[in-house]
Rosetta silent file (secondary structure, phi, psi, omega in degrees, C-alpha in Angstrom):
SEQUENCE: XXXXXXXXXXXXXXXXXXXXXXXXXXXXXXXXXXXXXXXXXXXXXXXXXXXXXXXXXXXXXXXXXXXXXXXXXXXXXXXXXXXXXXXXXXXXXXXXXXXXXXXXXXXXXXXXXXXXXXXXXXXXXXXXXXXXXXXXXXXXXXXXXXXXXXXXXXXXXXXXXXXXXXXXXXXXXXXXXXXXXXXXXXXXXXXXXXXXXXXXXXXXXXXXXXXXXXXXXXXXXXXXXXXXXXXXXXXXXXXXXXXXXXXXXXXXXXXXXXXXX
SCORE:     score description
SCORE:     0.000 S_00000001
   1 L     0.000  163.927  176.223    9.592  -19.446  -44.709 S_00000001
   2 L   -76.480  158.647  175.872   12.508  -17.007  -44.797 S_00000001
   3 L   -69.510  157.528 -177.061   15.921  -18.132  -43.731 S_00000001
   4 L   -56.290  134.271  177.094   16.859  -17.354  -40.103 S_00000001
   5 L    83.740   -0.240  178.331   17.633  -13.707  -39.529 S_00000001
   6 L   134.554 -163.888 -170.530   16.102  -12.489  -42.807 S_00000001
   7 L   -89.838    7.556 -173.225   16.116  -13.170  -46.529 S_00000001
   8 L   -87.190   94.846 -168.212   19.857  -13.655  -46.996 S_00000001
   9 L   -73.721  144.731  170.573   19.949  -17.318  -47.945 S_00000001
  10 L   -71.311  162.941 -179.877   22.909  -19.631  -47.316 S_00000001
  11 L   -67.514  134.740  177.219   24.450  -21.304  -50.330 S_00000001
  12 E  -130.885  153.653  177.823   22.507  -24.322  -51.570 S_00000001
  13 L  -106.610  138.628  179.475   23.161  -26.759  -54.373 S_00000001
  14 L  -126.833  154.316  175.759   20.502  -27.667  -56.937 S_00000001
  15 L   -72.778  -26.000 -179.393   20.459  -30.175  -59.757 S_00000001
  16 L  -114.189  -47.940 -177.475   19.243  -27.474  -62.109 S_00000001
  17 L  -114.015  164.225  174.377   19.639  -24.059  -60.452 S_00000001
  18 L  -122.567  145.340  170.974   22.026  -22.664  -57.840 S_00000001
  19 E  -111.868  139.799 -177.105   21.331  -20.303  -54.953 S_00000001
  20 L  -121.754  160.366  177.836   24.102  -18.067  -53.721 S_00000001
  21 L   -63.542  148.230  176.126   24.620  -15.955  -50.577 S_00000001
  22 L   -94.047  162.663  176.625   23.191  -12.439  -50.709 S_00000001
  23 L   -64.054  167.897  178.134   25.106   -9.284  -49.678 S_00000001
  24 L   -63.877  157.680 -175.696   24.973   -8.013  -46.108 S_00000001
  25 L   -66.283  135.071  174.871   21.823   -6.203  -45.072 S_00000001
  26 L   -79.781  169.279  175.640   21.679   -2.501  -45.989 S_00000001
  27 L   -62.371  133.544 -179.373   20.517    0.184  -43.609 S_00000001
  28 L   -75.322  140.412  176.776   16.749    0.030  -43.227 S_00000001
  29 L  -142.995  132.756 -177.564   14.816    3.054  -44.392 S_00000001
  30 L   -86.101  141.765  175.118   11.068    3.569  -44.347 S_00000001
  31 L  -156.656  146.503  177.752    9.189    4.799  -47.385 S_00000001
  32 L   -68.481  141.880  173.874    5.640    4.688  -48.578 S_00000001
  33 L    85.591 -155.602 -178.550    4.853    2.170  -51.274 S_00000001
  34 L   -57.439  137.875  170.558    7.255   -0.250  -52.906 S_00000001
  35 L  -116.960  103.687 -177.690   10.577   -0.683  -51.146 S_00000001
  36 E  -128.622  126.902  177.474   13.037   -1.901  -53.729 S_00000001
  37 E  -126.875  150.163  179.198   16.778   -1.615  -53.431 S_00000001
  38 E  -117.334  128.786 -179.814   19.551   -2.665  -55.799 S_00000001
  39 E  -110.433  124.284  179.839   22.931   -3.807  -54.495 S_00000001
  40 E  -152.986  123.356  174.380   25.916   -3.675  -56.795 S_00000001
  41 L    55.662   40.596  175.981   29.620   -3.305  -56.070 S_00000001
  42 L    84.728   -4.729 -179.516   29.058   -2.155  -52.502 S_00000001
  43 E   -99.557  145.698  177.568   26.455    0.481  -53.402 S_00000001
  44 E  -120.746  126.148  177.116   22.863    0.412  -52.229 S_00000001
  45 E  -121.014  125.029  179.239   20.143    2.219  -54.160 S_00000001
  46 E  -102.131  123.228  177.625   16.621    2.388  -52.766 S_00000001
  47 E  -132.773  152.167  170.555   13.857    2.928  -55.269 S_00000001
  48 L  -105.686  129.669 -173.415   10.108    2.682  -55.234 S_00000001
  49 L  -117.244  157.421 -173.773    8.745    1.102  -58.399 S_00000001
  50 L    66.279   -1.798  178.681    5.367    1.153  -60.173 S_00000001
  51 L  -145.415 -157.731  179.556    4.767    4.287  -58.069 S_00000001
  52 L   -61.397  150.270 -172.064    6.743    7.346  -56.926 S_00000001
  53 L  -120.219  135.067  172.671   10.517    6.778  -56.827 S_00000001
  54 L  -120.926  128.444 -178.528   13.135    7.720  -54.261 S_00000001
  55 L  -124.763  129.006  172.685   16.788    7.156  -55.176 S_00000001
  56 L  -150.580  166.359 -176.593   19.758    7.513  -52.867 S_00000001
  57 E  -123.709  142.745  170.959   23.164    5.852  -52.447 S_00000001
  58 E  -127.861  125.492 -176.872   25.009    4.240  -49.545 S_00000001
  59 E  -120.321  144.958  173.729   28.592    3.171  -50.207 S_00000001
  60 L   -76.305  167.975  178.367   31.025    1.075  -48.226 S_00000001
  61 H   -59.583  -38.927  179.731   34.530    2.387  -47.529 S_00000001
  62 H   -63.216  -43.094 -179.579   35.871    0.152  -50.279 S_00000001
  63 H   -66.831  -34.061  179.234   33.347    1.492  -52.759 S_00000001
  64 H   -67.174  -37.839 -176.448   34.196    5.095  -51.788 S_00000001
  65 H   -81.451  -20.499 -178.127   37.911    4.539  -52.348 S_00000001
  66 L  -134.467   99.796 -178.614   37.486    2.608  -55.585 S_00000001
  67 L   -58.017  140.113 -179.608   34.761    3.799  -57.988 S_00000001
  68 L   -67.663  147.402  176.388   32.885    0.904  -59.589 S_00000001
  69 L   -82.565 -176.943 -178.995   33.591    0.067  -63.188 S_00000001
  70 L   -65.018  144.389  179.178   30.962   -0.342  -65.884 S_00000001
  71 L   -69.119  139.902  177.786   28.315   -2.967  -65.250 S_00000001
  72 L   -67.380  147.014  178.061   28.673   -6.155  -67.305 S_00000001
  73 L   -77.024  142.129 -177.769   26.148   -6.675  -70.047 S_00000001
  74 L   -80.116   61.477 -176.891   23.645   -9.513  -69.424 S_00000001
  75 L   -81.783  148.311  176.278   24.665  -11.497  -72.466 S_00000001
  76 L  -153.780  146.665  179.370   23.675  -15.130  -72.932 S_00000001
  77 L   -91.413    0.620 -178.288   23.906  -17.588  -75.788 S_00000001
  78 L   -65.273  146.659  176.003   20.643  -19.267  -74.791 S_00000001
  79 L   -94.818  142.933  179.300   17.855  -19.386  -77.347 S_00000001
  80 L   -66.232  146.898  173.732   14.347  -18.280  -76.306 S_00000001
  81 L   -93.149  -12.670  174.192   11.733  -20.974  -75.798 S_00000001
  82 L  -105.421  114.790 -174.672    9.020  -18.420  -76.611 S_00000001
  83 L   -57.455  133.008  176.971    9.296  -17.472  -80.276 S_00000001
  84 L    86.444   -8.126  177.571   10.064  -13.811  -80.886 S_00000001
  85 L   -92.401  174.635  174.956   11.026  -13.042  -77.278 S_00000001
  86 E  -122.581  161.440 -168.072   14.505  -12.436  -75.910 S_00000001
  87 E   -96.660  137.260  175.812   16.400  -14.179  -73.113 S_00000001
  88 E  -110.240  129.466 -179.980   17.215  -12.707  -69.695 S_00000001
  89 E   -88.625  140.753  173.372   20.169  -14.138  -67.762 S_00000001
  90 E  -125.882   79.062 -173.431   20.018  -14.819  -64.006 S_00000001
  91 H   -57.692  -37.784 -177.931   23.657  -15.751  -63.219 S_00000001
  92 H   -62.645  -25.346 -179.362   23.143  -16.091  -59.444 S_00000001
  93 H  -107.569    5.699 -175.916   20.569  -18.823  -60.067 S_00000001
  94 L    50.467   47.923 -172.981   22.270  -20.396  -63.112 S_00000001
  95 E  -138.867  164.466  171.065   19.010  -19.688  -64.906 S_00000001
  96 E  -139.960  161.947  171.466   17.451  -17.826  -67.814 S_00000001
  97 E  -151.427  167.510 -176.378   13.923  -16.793  -68.742 S_00000001
  98 E  -110.679  146.117  173.317   12.244  -15.083  -71.707 S_00000001
  99 E  -135.162  157.815  175.728   10.463  -11.737  -71.965 S_00000001
 100 L   -60.324  160.884 -174.728    8.773   -9.929  -74.871 S_00000001
 101 L   -61.885  -24.763 -176.770   10.932   -7.686  -77.027 S_00000001
 102 L   -88.911    8.028  173.348    9.586   -4.472  -75.465 S_00000001
 103 E   -86.452  148.915  178.259   10.871   -5.362  -71.983 S_00000001
 104 E  -107.675  138.359 -175.983   14.103   -3.762  -70.725 S_00000001
 105 E  -103.779  136.081  174.136   16.767   -5.813  -68.939 S_00000001
 106 L   -53.629  125.303 -177.458   18.845   -4.553  -66.015 S_00000001
 107 L   -63.020  -18.571  173.565   22.285   -3.952  -67.607 S_00000001
 108 L  -120.186  102.787 -177.199   23.908   -5.748  -64.662 S_00000001
 109 L   -66.566  -12.018  177.991   22.116   -9.060  -63.948 S_00000001
 110 L   -81.572  -13.562  177.739   24.043   -9.358  -60.670 S_00000001
 111 L   -57.168  136.262  179.658   22.206   -6.348  -59.212 S_00000001
 112 E  -102.879  114.484  175.447   20.026   -7.447  -56.298 S_00000001
 113 E   -99.905  138.836 -177.108   16.578   -5.824  -56.248 S_00000001
 114 E  -139.989  147.644  177.777   14.521   -6.375  -53.116 S_00000001
 115 E  -114.540  122.116  176.818   11.033   -5.626  -51.886 S_00000001
 116 L   109.738  176.197  179.993   10.521   -4.999  -48.194 S_00000001
 117 L   -70.234  154.345 -175.021   12.654   -4.326  -45.112 S_00000001
 118 H   -53.711  -35.632 -176.233   16.106   -5.961  -44.941 S_00000001
 119 H   -76.606   -8.235 -178.495   15.068   -8.503  -42.307 S_00000001
 120 H  -148.690   32.798 -175.269   12.214   -9.871  -44.427 S_00000001
 121 L   -78.126  154.197  166.552   12.888   -8.785  -48.003 S_00000001
 122 E   -99.946  114.622 -175.070   12.139  -10.701  -51.183 S_00000001
 123 E  -100.438  143.355 -178.370   15.336  -10.389  -53.232 S_00000001
 124 E  -136.360  141.846  169.997   15.549  -10.697  -57.011 S_00000001
 125 E  -127.836  173.842 -174.989   18.349  -10.757  -59.576 S_00000001
 126 E    58.964   46.995 -170.512   18.287  -10.994  -63.362 S_00000001
 127 E   -87.585  142.520  174.713   15.576   -8.325  -63.270 S_00000001
 128 E  -132.319  156.750 -177.442   13.678   -6.985  -66.279 S_00000001
 129 E  -135.943  161.576  169.012   11.034   -4.261  -66.607 S_00000001
 130 E  -124.713  139.195 -178.391    8.425   -2.967  -69.005 S_00000001
 131 L    56.408   49.483  176.306    7.727    0.746  -69.516 S_00000001
 132 L   -62.303  129.943  179.613   10.607    1.803  -67.316 S_00000001
 133 L    81.083   20.985 -176.729   10.174    5.471  -66.389 S_00000001
 134 L   -65.986  -29.604 -176.229    6.486    5.660  -67.326 S_00000001
 135 L   -83.073  123.170 -177.440    5.626    7.906  -64.366 S_00000001
 136 L   -53.341  126.677 -179.832    6.514   11.561  -65.086 S_00000001
 137 L    84.378   -5.243 -178.624    9.559   12.564  -63.070 S_00000001
 138 L  -119.660   89.621 -174.679   10.227    9.011  -61.878 S_00000001
 139 L   -63.627  -24.255 -176.640   12.859    7.462  -64.150 S_00000001
 140 L  -100.996    9.947  174.319   12.855    4.174  -62.237 S_00000001
 141 L   -75.415  161.548 -179.948    9.111    3.585  -62.221 S_00000001
 142 L  -158.284  160.820  178.109    7.714    0.745  -64.311 S_00000001
 143 L   -94.435  -22.191  179.594    4.500   -0.997  -65.331 S_00000001
 144 E  -152.873  153.584  179.321    5.809   -4.568  -65.050 S_00000001
 145 E  -150.780  161.344  177.083    8.815   -6.396  -63.622 S_00000001
 146 E  -154.838  153.617  176.676   10.278   -9.885  -63.273 S_00000001
 147 E  -178.359  174.381 -175.756   13.228  -11.566  -61.581 S_00000001
 148 E  -126.372  154.456 -177.874   14.386  -14.677  -59.714 S_00000001
 149 E  -145.935 -169.889  171.307   15.417  -15.497  -56.163 S_00000001
 150 E  -144.795  135.059 -178.357   15.876  -18.447  -53.800 S_00000001
 151 E  -139.195  153.124 -178.232   14.011  -19.007  -50.533 S_00000001
 152 E   -77.607  148.477  177.727   13.929  -21.658  -47.854 S_00000001
 153 L   164.291  155.240 -172.962   11.029  -24.105  -47.554 S_00000001
 154 L   -72.457  -24.901 -178.630   10.242  -27.828  -47.586 S_00000001
 155 L  -158.320  169.319 -173.789    8.686  -27.937  -51.074 S_00000001
 156 H   -65.792  -33.141  179.912    7.821  -25.747  -54.036 S_00000001
 157 H   -66.362  -46.082  178.615    4.186  -25.299  -53.006 S_00000001
 158 H   -62.362  -42.330 -177.915    5.099  -24.018  -49.541 S_00000001
 159 H   -68.879  -42.803  178.920    7.774  -21.717  -50.932 S_00000001
 160 H   -59.632  -43.383  179.400    5.556  -20.322  -53.707 S_00000001
 161 H   -65.167  -43.044  179.245    2.828  -19.520  -51.182 S_00000001
 162 H   -66.692  -43.023 -176.076    5.219  -17.891  -48.731 S_00000001
 163 H   -66.121  -45.635 -177.136    7.036  -15.911  -51.413 S_00000001
 164 H   -68.341  -36.586  178.144    3.950  -14.469  -53.113 S_00000001
 165 H   -65.108  -43.746  179.576    2.381  -13.555  -49.762 S_00000001
 166 H   -66.118  -44.221  179.949    5.528  -11.790  -48.546 S_00000001
 167 H   -59.827  -49.951 -177.690    6.057  -10.023  -51.865 S_00000001
 168 H   -63.592  -43.498 -179.223    2.478   -8.738  -52.071 S_00000001
 169 H   -59.939  -44.291 -179.710    2.417   -7.644  -48.456 S_00000001
 170 H   -73.394  -40.155 -171.113    5.604   -5.600  -48.768 S_00000001
 171 H   -75.873  -31.413 -167.438    4.998   -4.251  -52.256 S_00000001
 172 H  -123.630    6.031  171.679    1.392   -3.104  -52.031 S_00000001
 173 L   -75.676  132.129 -178.545    0.624   -2.191  -48.432 S_00000001
 174 E  -122.285  118.763  178.437   -0.017    1.562  -48.214 S_00000001
 175 L    50.829   41.691  177.800    0.202    3.420  -44.897 S_00000001
 176 L    81.668   -1.557  179.099   -0.473    0.190  -43.022 S_00000001
 177 E   -95.554  115.304 -178.387   -3.483   -0.729  -45.171 S_00000001
 178 L   -73.547  150.212  177.595   -3.025   -4.181  -46.718 S_00000001
 179 L   -75.392  164.168  171.529   -4.220   -4.798  -50.287 S_00000001
 180 E   -86.587  134.395 -173.153   -7.113   -7.054  -51.225 S_00000001
 181 E  -128.179  125.195  169.480   -5.812  -10.309  -52.713 S_00000001
 182 E  -107.443  113.679 -171.902   -7.557  -12.909  -54.884 S_00000001
 183 E  -117.593  137.251  178.737   -5.180  -15.867  -55.068 S_00000001
 184 L   -78.790  158.357  171.549   -5.365  -19.002  -57.189 S_00000001
 185 L   -65.572  153.829  175.747   -4.761  -22.487  -55.777 S_00000001
 186 L   -56.829  136.832 -177.832   -1.210  -23.806  -56.290 S_00000001
 187 E  -121.092  119.660  176.146   -0.828  -25.227  -59.803 S_00000001
 188 E   -72.366  143.886  175.668    1.770  -27.899  -60.645 S_00000001
 189 E  -151.151  168.115  176.481    3.632  -27.404  -63.915 S_00000001
 190 E  -112.863  125.839  177.088    6.718  -28.556  -65.770 S_00000001
 191 L   -79.305  171.650  177.651    9.380  -26.035  -66.691 S_00000001
 192 L   -56.022  130.235 -176.338   11.445  -26.234  -69.855 S_00000001
 193 L    92.249   -2.141  173.513   13.502  -29.420  -69.655 S_00000001
 194 L    92.791    4.448 -178.891   10.914  -31.160  -67.487 S_00000001
 195 L   -68.654  132.007  178.574   11.724  -29.707  -64.062 S_00000001
 196 E   -73.181  147.100 -179.603    8.675  -29.824  -61.725 S_00000001
 197 E  -153.871  170.786  175.598    7.466  -26.534  -60.282 S_00000001
 198 E  -126.678  135.903  177.879    4.488  -24.862  -58.621 S_00000001
 199 E  -118.296  138.363  172.048    2.790  -21.681  -59.816 S_00000001
 200 E  -128.845  130.045  176.851    0.510  -19.369  -57.838 S_00000001
 201 E  -109.029  153.411  177.679   -1.235  -16.390  -59.422 S_00000001
 202 E  -147.912  150.199  169.530   -2.851  -13.466  -57.656 S_00000001
 203 E  -115.078  123.785 -174.436   -4.768  -10.314  -58.468 S_00000001
 204 E  -108.409  132.717  176.324   -4.015   -7.502  -56.041 S_00000001
 205 E  -118.924  125.758  178.911   -6.303   -4.516  -55.490 S_00000001
 206 L   -89.698  119.690 -179.991   -5.030   -1.417  -53.697 S_00000001
 207 L   -61.828  -33.723 -177.766   -7.791    0.229  -51.607 S_00000001
 208 L  -139.383   76.259 -179.595   -6.051    3.623  -51.823 S_00000001
 209 L   -60.884  145.618 -177.613   -3.507    3.768  -54.675 S_00000001
 210 L  -121.973  151.236  176.098   -0.977    6.594  -54.404 S_00000001
 211 L    56.464 -124.424 -179.907    1.013    8.537  -56.986 S_00000001
 212 L   -94.677   15.934  174.814    1.381    6.482  -60.155 S_00000001
 213 L   -55.873  143.282  162.861    0.062    3.283  -58.554 S_00000001
 214 L   -85.779  153.639  178.628   -2.377    1.235  -60.574 S_00000001
 215 L   -72.195  -27.925 -176.164   -5.432    0.151  -58.602 S_00000001
 216 E  -130.347  141.954 -179.167   -4.947   -3.484  -59.650 S_00000001
 217 E  -136.485  135.264  172.564   -1.810   -5.586  -60.162 S_00000001
 218 E   -94.404  137.226 -179.863   -1.365   -9.154  -61.441 S_00000001
 219 E  -132.136  137.861  173.004    1.342  -11.225  -59.741 S_00000001
 220 E  -129.676  142.082  176.925    2.690  -14.669  -60.591 S_00000001
 221 E  -130.591  132.347  176.142    5.166  -16.785  -58.623 S_00000001
 222 E  -122.651  127.281  178.897    6.868  -19.973  -59.828 S_00000001
 223 E  -125.100  139.059  176.721    8.922  -22.084  -57.413 S_00000001
 224 E  -130.130  122.716 -174.317   10.969  -25.200  -58.152 S_00000001
 225 E  -121.383  127.000  177.613   12.359  -27.287  -55.288 S_00000001
 226 L  -137.927   20.931  171.997   14.635  -30.279  -55.721 S_00000001
 227 L  -131.667    3.453  178.207   16.522  -30.670  -52.450 S_00000001
 228 L    76.375    2.852 -178.062   13.686  -30.609  -49.918 S_00000001
 229 L  -127.536  -34.790 -173.761   15.034  -27.480  -48.237 S_00000001
 230 E  -141.629  158.846  177.346   15.076  -24.576  -50.704 S_00000001
 231 E  -133.675  144.981  162.988   13.517  -23.441  -53.961 S_00000001
 232 E   -76.759  134.607 -174.422   14.471  -21.159  -56.794 S_00000001
 233 E  -125.227  131.931  175.693   11.606  -18.657  -57.016 S_00000001
 234 E  -112.459  132.939  179.457   10.520  -16.535  -59.980 S_00000001
 235 E  -129.096  134.563  174.168    8.270  -13.522  -59.428 S_00000001
 236 E  -137.606  144.966 -179.360    6.637  -11.266  -62.013 S_00000001
 237 E  -143.264  148.906 -179.123    4.100   -8.483  -61.534 S_00000001
 238 E  -149.780  134.384  173.426    2.261   -6.124  -63.861 S_00000001
 239 E   -59.380  142.501  178.840   -0.132   -3.202  -63.435 S_00000001
 240 E  -115.597  163.710  177.683   -3.623   -3.997  -64.717 S_00000001
 241 L    58.015   35.773  174.384   -6.411   -1.857  -66.191 S_00000001
 242 L  -128.531  159.398  179.484   -3.882    0.583  -67.666 S_00000001
 243 L   -57.110  131.248  177.819   -3.060    1.242  -71.345 S_00000001
 244 L    68.363   25.289 -176.827   -0.945   -1.584  -72.792 S_00000001
 245 L   -59.253  141.073  172.493   -1.118   -3.653  -69.613 S_00000001
 246 L   -73.313  125.293 -175.409    0.820   -6.939  -69.562 S_00000001
 247 L   -76.570  157.199  173.762   -1.826   -9.656  -69.256 S_00000001
 248 H   -57.551  -33.339  178.463   -1.773  -12.409  -66.619 S_00000001
 249 H   -64.458  -38.330  177.484   -1.404  -14.891  -69.498 S_00000001
 250 H   -68.465  -40.416  175.917    1.801  -13.154  -70.601 S_00000001
 251 H   -59.716  -40.421  177.955    3.119  -13.188  -67.033 S_00000001
 252 H   -64.121  -38.744  178.346    2.438  -16.947  -66.921 S_00000001
 253 H   -66.316  -38.541  177.266    4.319  -17.438  -70.188 S_00000001
 254 H   -63.514  -50.130 -179.949    7.281  -15.466  -68.812 S_00000001
 255 H   -63.260  -36.566  179.839    7.337  -17.493  -65.579 S_00000001
 256 H   -69.894  -14.971  179.510    6.899  -20.754  -67.450 S_00000001
 257 L   -85.255   -4.411  178.539    9.997  -20.003  -69.534 S_00000001
 258 L   -58.865  135.070 -177.533   12.283  -20.181  -66.467 S_00000001
 259 E  -160.749  158.219  179.028   14.936  -22.848  -66.991 S_00000001
 260 E   -68.123  153.462  174.355   18.486  -23.848  -65.933 S_00000001
 261 L  -143.650    0.000    0.000   21.451  -22.482  -67.798 S_00000001
């Protein structure tokens, strides 16, 4: 379940990963399709991804008086566990994961991307994309994405199920019409270094795709819980039945590469 009052989790300690507090909730704004916002240095940017994109900024008084400096580069000395891929840093979770070479990494891994309204959003940091800007006129559209979060729940299976359901509901509901979802049973797995985790895969079908939506999307969620209260959660999604689509097997390999750093 989400933490009380919304998705902004309290600080928790993990033996492998860490969860940190999220920024205060931004102003809610309705938009068709994906609702994804990035929070960095007091600025809030709302974008819709994998479909049409809307970008706008909201700044705090501090941010208005002091322009933000350049975003830090997501550098890491970690070696990939998948040969030929490159490593993505998730500093907020003390984690890394691997993506293929043709994926693009958010230049500031501290940026918080979220899907859904502020009171029930799924938040992600250490975000990477594939085919960023594929939709004509929408520079922030993409064919695939990945990132990590932390959510409350008694065990990894419960958290994985809650997270993937919330993510899919927010990301792919169109004009109040929920998508069709084929979901796999929870699958236990071991992450790099032996940490236990649970993976759930889903295939999402949009009854009425809009703009640059794909009709079908593959989603994978990996959750690892080691304190009985919270889990680090990894989510990746990719348009299907489009040229050069990222396969569900590749999404599983990306999620399976999640590990502490």
